[in-house]
C-alpha positions as CSV (number, residue, x, y, z in Angstrom):
1,M,0.0,0.0,0.0
2,K,1.3,3.4,-0.9
3,K,2.2,5.7,2.0
4,L,1.6,9.5,1.9
5,L,3.1,11.7,4.6
6,L,1.4,15.1,4.9
7,T,2.8,18.0,6.8
8,G,0.4,20.8,7.9
9,S,-2.4,18.3,7.6
10,N,-4.7,20.3,9.9
11,G,-4.6,23.2,7.4
12,Q,-7.0,23.9,4.5
13,L,-5.0,21.9,1.9
14,G,-4.2,19.1,4.3
15,R,-7.8,18.6,5.0
16,A,-8.7,18.7,1.3
17,L,-6.1,16.1,0.6
18,N,-7.4,13.7,3.2
19,K,-10.9,14.1,1.6
20,E,-9.5,13.8,-2.0
21,Y,-7.6,10.5,-1.2
22,A,-10.4,9.1,1.0
23,K,-11.4,6.5,-1.6
24,D,-7.9,5.5,-2.6
25,D,-6.0,2.4,-1.3
26,V,-3.4,4.5,0.5
27,E,-2.1,5.1,4.0
28,I,-2.0,8.7,4.9
29,I,0.3,9.7,7.7
30,N,-1.0,13.1,9.0
31,T,1.4,15.4,10.8
32,D,1.3,18.9,12.1
33,V,3.1,21.1,14.5
34,A,0.8,19.9,17.3
35,E,-0.5,16.4,17.9
36,G,-4.2,15.9,17.4
37,E,-6.7,13.1,16.7
38,G,-5.1,11.0,14.0
39,I,-2.3,13.6,13.7
40,Y,1.3,13.1,14.7
41,A,3.3,16.0,16.0
42,L,6.2,16.9,13.8
43,D,8.4,20.0,13.9
44,I,9.7,20.3,10.3
45,T,12.3,22.9,11.4
46,D,14.1,20.1,13.4
47,V,16.2,18.2,10.9
48,E,16.8,15.3,13.2
49,A,13.2,14.9,14.1
50,V,12.2,15.0,10.4
51,N,14.9,12.4,9.4
52,D,13.9,10.1,12.2
53,F,10.2,10.3,11.5
54,V,10.6,9.8,7.7
55,M,13.0,6.9,8.1
56,K,10.6,5.3,10.7
57,T,7.5,5.7,8.6
58,K,9.1,5.2,5.1
59,P,6.6,7.2,3.0
60,D,6.5,6.9,-0.8
61,V,5.4,10.5,-1.1
62,I,5.9,13.5,1.2
63,I,3.4,16.4,0.6
64,N,4.5,19.6,2.4
65,C,1.5,21.8,3.1
66,A,3.1,23.4,6.2
67,A,3.9,27.1,6.0
68,H,4.0,30.3,8.0
69,T,1.3,32.0,5.8
70,N,0.5,35.1,7.8
71,V,1.9,37.6,5.3
72,D,1.9,40.6,7.6
73,A,3.2,38.7,10.6
74,C,6.1,37.4,8.6
75,E,7.5,40.9,8.3
76,T,8.3,41.0,12.0
77,Q,8.8,37.2,12.4
78,W,11.5,36.7,9.8
79,D,13.4,34.0,11.7
80,L,10.3,32.0,12.4
81,A,9.1,32.4,8.8
82,Y,12.5,31.4,7.4
83,K,12.6,28.3,9.7
84,I,9.2,27.1,8.7
85,N,9.1,28.2,5.0
86,A,12.7,27.6,4.0
87,I,14.5,25.4,6.6
88,G,11.4,23.2,6.9
89,A,11.4,22.6,3.2
90,R,15.1,21.9,3.2
91,N,14.7,19.3,6.0
92,L,11.9,17.5,4.2
93,S,13.8,17.5,1.0
94,I,16.9,15.9,2.6
95,A,14.7,13.3,4.3
96,A,12.8,12.6,1.1
97,E,16.0,12.0,-0.8
98,K,17.3,9.6,1.9
99,A,14.0,7.7,1.8
100,D,13.8,7.8,-2.0
101,A,10.4,9.4,-1.7
102,K,8.8,11.9,-4.0
103,L,8.3,15.4,-2.5
104,I,5.4,17.6,-3.4
105,H,6.1,21.1,-2.0
106,I,3.4,23.8,-2.0
107,S,4.6,27.3,-2.8
108,T,3.0,30.7,-3.7
109,D,2.4,33.4,-6.2
110,Y,4.2,35.8,-3.8
111,V,7.5,34.6,-5.1
112,F,6.9,37.1,-7.9
113,E,7.3,40.9,-7.7
114,G,4.0,41.4,-9.4
115,N,4.7,44.2,-11.8
116,C,4.1,42.3,-15.0
117,P,0.8,43.0,-16.8
118,D,0.4,39.4,-18.1
119,P,-0.2,36.1,-16.4
120,L,3.0,34.6,-15.1
121,T,4.4,31.3,-16.3
122,E,6.8,29.0,-14.5
123,F,9.7,30.5,-16.5
124,D,9.1,34.2,-15.7
125,K,11.5,36.0,-13.5
126,T,10.8,35.8,-9.7
127,G,11.4,38.7,-7.3
128,P,9.6,38.4,-4.0
129,I,8.9,41.7,-2.2
130,S,7.7,40.4,1.2
131,A,9.3,38.4,4.0
132,Y,6.7,35.7,3.3
133,G,7.5,35.6,-0.5
134,K,11.2,35.6,0.1
135,T,11.2,32.8,2.6
136,K,8.9,30.7,0.4
137,F,11.2,31.3,-2.5
138,E,14.2,30.1,-0.5
139,G,12.1,27.0,0.3
140,E,11.7,26.4,-3.4
141,N,15.5,26.7,-3.9
142,F,16.2,24.2,-1.1
143,V,13.7,21.7,-2.6
144,K,15.5,22.0,-6.0
145,E,18.9,21.6,-4.4
146,F,18.2,18.5,-2.2
147,S,15.3,16.6,-3.7
148,S,15.8,14.9,-7.1
149,K,12.1,13.7,-7.3
150,H,10.2,16.9,-6.5
151,F,7.1,18.8,-7.6
152,I,6.8,22.5,-6.6
153,L,3.3,23.7,-6.9
154,R,2.7,27.5,-6.8
155,T,-0.8,28.4,-5.8
156,A,-2.6,31.6,-4.8
157,W,-5.5,33.0,-2.7
158,L,-6.3,29.6,-1.2
159,Y,-9.6,28.9,0.5
160,G,-11.0,25.7,2.0
161,D,-11.9,24.1,5.4
162,G,-10.3,26.7,7.7
163,K,-9.8,30.4,8.1
164,N,-9.8,32.1,4.7
165,F,-10.9,35.2,2.8
166,V,-14.4,33.8,1.9
167,K,-15.3,33.1,5.5
168,T,-13.9,36.4,6.7
169,M,-16.0,38.3,4.2
170,L,-19.2,36.3,5.1
171,K,-18.5,36.9,8.8
172,L,-18.0,40.7,8.3
173,A,-21.2,40.9,6.3
174,E,-23.2,39.8,9.4
175,S,-22.4,43.1,11.1
176,H,-21.4,45.5,8.3
177,D,-23.4,47.0,5.5
178,T,-20.2,48.2,3.7
179,I,-16.8,46.4,3.6
180,T,-13.5,48.0,2.4
181,V,-11.5,45.7,0.1
182,V,-8.3,46.3,-2.0
183,S,-9.1,46.6,-5.7
184,D,-5.6,47.0,-7.3
185,Q,-4.2,43.6,-6.4
186,F,-5.1,40.9,-8.9
187,G,-4.8,37.1,-8.7
188,S,-6.7,33.8,-9.1
189,P,-8.8,32.6,-6.1
190,T,-8.1,28.9,-5.7
191,S,-10.1,26.2,-4.0
192,A,-8.2,23.9,-1.8
193,S,-10.3,21.0,-3.2
194,E,-9.1,22.0,-6.7
195,L,-5.5,22.1,-5.6
196,A,-5.9,18.7,-3.9
197,R,-7.2,17.3,-7.2
198,M,-4.0,18.6,-9.0
199,V,-1.8,17.1,-6.3
200,H,-3.7,13.8,-6.8
201,F,-3.2,14.0,-10.5
202,L,0.5,14.8,-10.5
203,E,1.6,12.5,-7.6
204,P,1.6,9.2,-9.4
205,T,3.6,10.6,-12.3
206,E,7.3,11.3,-12.8
207,S,6.8,14.6,-14.5
208,Y,8.8,16.4,-11.9
209,G,9.4,20.2,-11.8
210,T,7.7,23.5,-11.0
211,Y,4.0,24.0,-11.8
212,H,1.6,26.8,-11.4
213,A,-1.5,25.5,-9.7
214,T,-4.4,28.0,-9.5
215,C,-8.0,28.1,-10.6
216,E,-8.5,29.6,-14.1
217,G,-9.4,33.3,-14.5
218,Q,-8.5,36.3,-12.5
219,C,-10.0,39.1,-10.4
220,S,-9.1,41.7,-7.7
221,W,-9.7,41.1,-4.0
222,A,-12.6,43.5,-4.2
223,D,-14.1,41.7,-7.2
224,F,-13.7,38.4,-5.3
225,A,-15.6,39.9,-2.3
226,V,-18.4,41.0,-4.7
227,E,-18.7,37.5,-6.1
228,I,-18.8,36.0,-2.6
229,F,-21.7,38.3,-1.5
230,K,-23.5,37.7,-4.8
231,K,-23.4,33.9,-4.4
232,A,-24.4,34.2,-0.7
233,G,-27.3,36.5,-1.5
234,K,-25.9,39.3,0.6
235,N,-26.6,43.0,0.0
236,T,-23.3,44.0,1.5
237,T,-21.6,46.9,-0.4
238,V,-17.9,46.6,-1.3
239,K,-15.9,49.8,-1.1
240,Y,-13.0,49.7,-3.5
241,V,-9.7,51.1,-2.2
242,T,-6.1,51.1,-3.3
243,T,-3.3,49.1,-1.6
244,E,-1.8,52.5,-0.5
245,E,-5.1,53.4,1.2
246,Y,-5.4,50.0,2.9
247,N,-1.8,50.4,4.3
248,S,-0.9,46.8,5.1
249,P,2.5,46.1,6.8
250,A,3.7,43.8,4.1
251,K,4.1,44.6,0.4
252,R,2.0,42.4,-1.9
253,P,2.3,41.8,-5.7
254,A,0.0,44.1,-7.6
255,Y,-0.5,41.5,-10.3
256,S,0.3,37.8,-9.5
257,V,-2.0,36.0,-11.8
258,L,-0.4,32.6,-12.5
259,D,-0.6,30.9,-15.9
260,N,-0.7,27.1,-15.5
261,Y,1.5,26.8,-18.5
262,M,3.5,23.7,-17.5
263,L,0.3,21.8,-16.7
264,R,-1.0,22.4,-20.2
265,L,2.4,21.8,-21.8
266,A,3.0,18.5,-20.0
267,F,-0.5,17.0,-20.0
268,G,-2.6,18.9,-22.5
269,D,-6.3,18.4,-21.8
270,A,-5.7,15.5,-19.4
271,F,-6.2,17.8,-16.4
272,Q,-7.4,21.3,-16.0
273,M,-8.1,23.4,-12.9
274,A,-11.7,24.7,-12.7
275,D,-12.6,28.3,-13.4
276,W,-12.4,30.3,-10.1
277,K,-16.1,31.2,-10.2
278,D,-17.2,27.6,-10.7
279,A,-14.9,26.4,-7.9
280,L,-16.3,29.1,-5.6
281,D,-19.8,27.9,-6.4
282,E,-18.9,24.4,-5.2
283,Y,-17.4,25.7,-2.1
284,M,-20.2,28.0,-1.2
285,K,-22.7,25.1,-1.6
286,E,-20.7,23.2,1.0
287,I,-20.5,26.0,3.6
288,L,-23.9,27.8,3.3
């Protein structure tokens, strides 16, 4: 029986992956920073702990969903962000190589500067402008350096079972008639379920490399909020503001729409991510 080791299994993607693989004849070894029901505690920043756990469990595939994803907090927590996002990825890569396991590492659109007017392919120049983006980019580099059988999946604006933008907007709508949302940052909202489907598709293959993994289409955060309220039947008004007006601690890419170019190039029509509005429809049906 195939063994899959998940880090960050209590997060949105970790939960989606457990659901995605539920009907497969596989053993899923769930790990997270804290022990829980059916979850082993594993500190990915501890290289000896990672090596010991991987050699003990001998997984065929390691899927790294663990990350310090609080973009603003990363600005003042550089060491912690680097340990989790970069060193953690390095440790898992080293252990995966020793165990001859595949490594699937989840990265982000924030590895790009975000000043290009066109959707970004896997071959476009990176240039992260935030601590989060920089530490995630270093994680990518470690994966490339230490793991010979790796997939790096860059995703964006993820939402699923857990804290996310969709649920935040719906919660705010309960007590606010108007909500202020940034309108000059563009990306592709991506369902954790859709990303889990792509992981499931790529995992059995040997088509290693870097892939962009977002739902199709693009919008601003403000447009995203409008669509959420529309689908939820809310009359909440969205006030469009600029990034400068919103004044967040961390810099964010103005345009980080990812083109799933490698997915099309390698597999043609065999697999496609859903349109972001269709994926949001499915998600809203689940939570409302």
